C-alpha positions in Angstrom: 32.4 -9.1 61.3 29.1 -9.6 59.6 28.3 -8.0 56.3 24.7 -7.7 57.1 23.3 -4.6 58.7 21.9 -4.4 62.2 19.2 -2.4 63.8 19.7 0.6 66.0 19.0 -0.4 69.7 16.7 2.5 70.4 15.1 3.5 67.2 15.0 0.0 65.3 16.3 1.8 62.1 18.4 -0.3 59.8 22.1 0.2 60.2 24.9 -1.1 57.9 27.8 -3.1 59.3 30.7 -0.9 60.4 33.8 -0.6 58.2 35.9 -1.5 61.2 35.8 -1.8 65.0 38.7 -1.2 67.4 38.6 -2.2 71.0 41.3 -1.0 73.4 44.1 -0.7 70.9 47.5 0.4 72.4 50.8 1.0 70.7 54.1 2.1 72.2 57.3 3.5 70.6 59.8 3.0 73.4 58.5 5.0 76.3 56.0 7.0 74.1 52.4 5.8 74.3 51.3 6.6 70.7 47.8 4.9 71.0 46.2 4.7 74.4 43.3 2.3 74.7 41.6 3.4 71.4 38.0 2.1 71.1 35.9 3.1 68.1 33.4 1.9 65.5 33.5 3.5 62.1 30.4 3.4 59.9 30.5 3.5 56.1 30.6 6.9 54.6 33.0 9.8 54.2 35.4 10.0 57.2 38.4 12.1 58.2 41.2 11.8 60.7 42.4 15.0 62.2 44.8 15.8 65.0 48.0 17.6 65.9 51.5 16.4 65.0 52.3 13.3 67.2 48.7 12.5 68.0 48.9 9.0 66.6 47.1 9.4 63.2 49.8 7.5 61.2 50.1 4.9 64.0 46.4 4.3 63.9 46.4 3.9 60.1 49.4 1.7 60.1 47.7 -0.5 62.8 44.4 -0.7 60.6 46.5 -1.8 57.7 48.3 -4.5 59.7 51.7 -2.9 59.3 52.1 -2.7 63.2 51.4 -5.4 65.6 
């Protein structure tokens, strides 16, 4: 991942490099599919992670931290 910013494809405006990018992340707990092909790009700034119990929030954070393979 580059630390330099990029340009928006349509507007040409400067854009900072993303904090992280995920592409097709899956994670299973036995037969339970906790993360199902998660693909996202998070830009710098204030973010939140909301969802009901069992939605995979903790699994996603543990994956980002490298605690799950």
